[in-house]
C-alpha positions in Angstrom: -160.0 175.7 -41.9 -161.8 172.7 -40.9 -163.9 172.8 -37.8 -164.0 170.8 -34.8 -167.6 170.6 -33.7 -167.4 167.9 -31.2 -164.9 165.9 -29.2 -165.1 163.3 -26.7 -163.4 160.3 -24.7 -165.1 157.1 -23.7 -164.0 154.0 -22.2 -163.7 150.6 -24.5 -164.1 147.5 -22.2 -164.5 144.1 -23.8 -165.8 142.8 -20.5 -168.4 145.4 -20.3 -169.8 144.2 -23.8 -169.5 140.6 -22.6 -170.9 140.9 -19.2 -173.4 143.9 -19.4 -176.0 141.6 -17.3 -173.8 141.3 -14.6 -173.3 144.7 -13.3 -176.1 146.2 -11.4 -178.8 147.8 -13.1 -178.2 151.6 -11.6 -174.8 151.3 -13.5 -176.3 149.7 -16.5 -178.7 152.9 -16.6 -176.3 155.0 -16.0 -173.6 154.1 -18.6 -176.3 153.4 -21.0 -177.4 156.6 -20.8 -174.1 158.3 -20.8 -173.4 156.5 -24.3 -176.6 157.6 -25.5 -176.0 161.4 -24.6 -172.5 161.3 -26.1 -174.3 159.6 -29.4 -176.6 162.6 -29.2 -174.2 165.3 -29.2 -171.9 163.7 -31.7 -174.7 163.6 -34.2 -176.2 167.0 -33.2 -172.7 168.2 -34.4 -173.1 167.0 -38.0 -169.7 166.1 -38.5 -168.4 165.0 -42.0 -165.8 162.2 -40.2 -165.0 161.3 -37.2 -161.1 161.2 -36.1 -160.9 157.9 -33.9 -158.3 157.4 -31.6 -157.6 154.0 -30.2 -155.3 151.1 -29.6 -155.1 147.4 -30.0 -154.8 144.3 -28.1 -152.8 141.8 -30.7 -155.8 142.2 -33.0 -154.0 144.1 -35.8 -150.5 144.9 -34.5 -147.7 142.7 -32.9 -144.4 142.9 -31.5 -142.9 141.6 -34.5 -143.9 145.3 -36.0 -145.4 147.5 -33.5 -145.4 151.1 -34.2 -146.0 153.7 -31.9 -148.8 155.5 -34.3 -150.6 154.2 -37.4 -152.9 156.1 -39.4 -155.6 154.5 -41.1 -155.7 155.3 -45.0 -157.6 153.8 -48.0 -161.5 153.2 -48.5 -162.7 151.0 -45.7 -161.4 149.7 -42.4 -163.2 146.5 -40.9 -163.7 145.1 -37.8 -162.5 141.8 -36.2 -165.6 141.1 -34.8 -164.4 140.1 -31.3 -165.7 141.1 -28.0 -168.9 140.6 -28.8 -169.1 143.4 -31.4 -170.2 142.7 -35.1 -167.6 142.8 -37.5 -168.6 146.6 -38.7 -167.1 147.9 -41.9 -166.4 151.8 -42.0 -166.0 154.3 -44.4 -162.5 156.1 -44.4 -162.3 159.9 -44.9 -159.7 158.9 -47.5 -158.8 162.4 -48.6 -158.5 164.1 -44.7 -156.6 161.0 -43.9 -154.0 161.4 -46.6 -153.8 165.3 -45.9 -153.2 164.6 -42.3 -150.6 162.3 -42.5 -148.8 164.4 -45.1 -149.0 167.1 -42.2 -147.9 165.0 -39.2 -144.6 163.9 -41.4 -144.2 167.6 -42.5 -144.4 168.4 -38.5 -141.6 165.7 -37.9 -144.0 163.0 -36.6 -143.1 159.9 -38.2 -146.5 158.0 -38.0 -146.9 154.8 -39.9 -149.9 154.0 -41.9 -151.6 151.5 -42.6 -154.0 150.7 -46.0 -157.7 149.7 -45.0 -156.2 148.3 -41.4 -158.5 146.2 -39.6 -159.7 147.7 -36.0 -160.2 146.1 -32.7 -162.7 146.3 -30.3 -161.0 149.7 -28.9 -162.0 151.3 -32.0 -165.2 149.2 -32.5 -166.6 149.8 -29.2 -167.5 153.3 -29.8 -168.6 152.6 -33.2 -171.2 149.9 -31.4 -172.3 152.1 -28.7 -172.3 155.7 -30.5 -172.8 155.4 -34.2 -174.1 151.6 -34.5 -175.2 152.4 -38.2 -171.5 153.0 -38.8 -172.8 156.0 -41.1 -169.8 158.5 -40.8 -166.8 158.0 -41.9 -163.9 157.9 -39.8 -160.0 158.6 -39.9 -158.7 156.0 -37.5 -155.6 156.5 -35.7 -153.8 153.9 -34.0 -151.6 154.4 -30.7 -149.5 152.0 -28.9 -151.1 151.6 -25.4 -150.5 147.8 -24.7 -147.0 146.4 -26.1 -144.1 148.6 -24.2 -142.3 150.5 -24.5 -144.6 153.1 -25.3 -144.8 156.5 -26.3 -144.7 158.8 -23.5 -148.2 160.7 -22.5 -146.2 163.6 -23.0 -145.6 162.8 -26.9 -149.4 162.1 -27.3 -150.1 165.5 -26.2 -147.7 167.0 -28.5 -149.1 164.5 -31.3 -152.6 166.1 -30.4 -151.3 169.6 -30.9 -149.9 168.5 -34.4 -152.8 167.0 -35.5 -155.0 170.1 -34.5 -152.6 171.8 -37.0 -153.2 169.4 -39.6 -156.9 170.1 -39.2 -156.8 173.6 -39.3 -155.4 173.2 -42.9 -158.1 170.9 -44.2 -161.0 172.1 -46.2 -162.7 174.8 -44.8 -166.0 173.3 -45.3 -165.3 170.1 -43.5 -166.6 169.4 -39.9 -164.7 167.0 -37.9 -165.3 165.4 -34.8 -162.8 163.5 -32.3 -163.4 160.5 -30.4 -160.9 159.2 -28.2 -161.2 155.7 -26.8 -160.0 153.5 -23.8 -159.2 153.6 -20.0 -159.7 154.3 -17.3 -158.2 152.3 -14.7 -158.1 148.7 -15.6 -155.7 145.4 -15.9 -156.0 143.6 -19.0 -155.0 139.6 -19.1 -151.7 140.7 -21.8 -148.4 140.5 -19.9 -145.7 142.4 -20.7 -143.6 140.5 -23.3 -140.4 142.0 -22.1 -140.7 139.6 -18.9 -141.3 136.5 -20.8 -139.0 133.4 -20.6 -138.7 130.2 -22.4 -141.2 128.2 -20.6 -144.3 126.7 -22.4 -146.7 129.2 -21.2 -144.5 132.0 -22.0 -143.4 130.6 -25.5 -147.5 130.6 -26.1 -147.9 134.3 -25.3 -145.1 135.4 -27.1 -146.3 133.5 -30.2 -149.8 134.9 -29.7 -148.4 138.3 -29.3 -146.2 138.0 -32.5 -148.7 136.3 -34.8 -152.1 137.3 -33.0 -155.2 135.1 -34.8 -153.1 134.4 -37.9 -152.1 131.1 -38.6 -152.5 130.0 -34.6 -153.1 126.6 -33.7 -156.6 125.8 -32.0 -154.8 124.9 -28.9 -153.0 128.0 -28.4 -156.4 129.8 -28.9 -158.0 127.7 -26.6 -154.8 128.8 -23.9 -155.3 132.1 -24.6 -159.1 132.2 -24.4 -159.1 130.2 -21.3 -156.7 132.8 -19.6 -158.9 135.4 -20.6 -162.3 133.5 -18.9 -159.9 133.0 -16.0 -159.4 136.7 -15.6 -162.7 137.7 -15.8 -164.0 134.8 -13.5 -161.8 135.7 -10.8 -162.2 139.5 -11.1 -158.4 140.2 -11.7 -159.1 143.6 -13.1 -158.1 146.7 -11.4 -160.0 149.7 -10.4 -158.3 152.8 -8.9 -161.2 155.4 -8.5 -158.5 158.1 -6.9 -156.8 157.8 -10.2 -159.8 157.9 -12.4 -161.1 160.7 -10.7 -157.6 162.6 -10.4 -157.6 162.3 -14.7 -161.2 163.5 -14.9 -160.9 166.5 -12.7 -157.3 167.4 -14.9 -159.9 167.2 -17.9 -162.6 169.2 -16.1 -160.3 172.2 -15.4 -158.2 171.9 -18.8 -154.9 171.1 -17.4 -154.2 168.7 -20.0 -150.6 169.3 -19.9 -150.5 168.0 -16.3 -151.3 164.4 -18.0 -147.8 164.4 -19.0 -146.7 163.8 -15.1 -148.0 160.1 -15.3 -145.2 158.1 -16.3 -145.6 154.4 -17.8 -144.7 152.9 -14.0 -147.0 155.2 -12.4 -150.1 154.1 -14.6 -149.0 150.6 -14.2 -148.7 150.6 -10.5 -151.8 152.8 -9.5 -154.1 152.2 -12.7 -153.4 148.8 -14.2 -151.7 148.1 -17.8 -155.3 149.1 -19.1 -154.6 152.8 -17.4 -151.9 153.1 -20.4 -155.0 153.7 -22.7 -154.9 157.5 -21.3 -152.7 158.4 -23.9 -155.6 158.1 -26.3 -157.7 160.9 -23.8 -154.4 162.8 -24.0 -154.2 163.1 -27.9 -157.3 164.3 -27.7 -156.9 166.8 -25.3 -153.5 168.1 -26.9 -155.9 169.0 -29.9 -158.1 170.8 -27.9 -156.2 173.6 -26.1 -158.1 176.1 -24.0 -161.0 173.9 -23.3 -162.5 171.8 -20.9 -164.1 168.3 -20.5 -167.4 167.7 -19.0 -167.5 164.4 -17.4 -171.0 163.0 -18.8 -170.5 159.7 -16.6 -168.2 157.7 -14.6 -169.0 154.1 -12.9 -166.1 152.0 -11.1 -167.5 148.7 -12.1 -165.7 145.8 -10.6 -168.1 143.4 -12.8 -166.5 144.8 -15.7 -163.0 145.0 -14.5 -163.1 148.9 -15.4 -163.3 152.2 -14.4 -166.2 153.1 -17.2 -166.3 156.8 -18.1 -166.9 159.3 -20.9 -166.3 162.9 -21.6 -167.3 165.7 -23.7 -165.0 168.7 -24.7 -165.9 172.0 -24.6 -165.2 172.8 -28.5 -168.0 175.2 -28.7 -165.8 177.7 -26.6 -162.8 177.5 -28.7 
């Protein structure tokens, strides 16, 4: 069987990258050191590829065709170059990706797939901060965390278990790293499309969520970018330190199944719509039974509108 040699979960936050200098120096030093430590441990584990679990923010997936899960196949994935991140081009570990997809289907997970699917900052933030040379092949797994209805946290845990079984059946020489991205508590300037009506503003949002950057007018893009700017300028994020520390505590004690107690409504109320990205962390945790997760850094940072965190799972104890 293949070996999981390292596993991590880290935040991805567009405002962190766009407004790095706005945070206090102490926070920047802590977070930068935390990402460096994750990177050090990742490279020390010498993985052949990284299973990268992330979401999307209407860059590659839209409400006219929104899968719950989608695995990246093919030869390459390229970033959109948004959120201040260069448009990295990543090599896909094509044979493992195909084998994982087939294994998931055999285990009754009807995961969609996308050949050479492009990736937004949810995936590219850890690439930028952890392996800026993009020199490790990846298998990208998209999970819908932004356009409800969403897969439950319990289902993501189950998917993680199925992923582990698929990895176990890969070539026994392969060394695999897992990186889940997203969260912790924060609010992103994207509305629940189900609440939108027929006003000009609502119609603009619906159009954006249906087509994203593809074929949109300059006026619509200006409207959306203006909303993003207003959100940041008025500090409209939501950080709940109690929620964040609760999630980190469950991971630290290996109580991964308790993540499933967090419903969509509870997460939205306590941790904001961006808090729904704990689904990505849950999928990684579901693949790692019998482990715990060490918190490497946690910085609730109002200037970045996010509870920024990073953990390392104790895969050496598996």
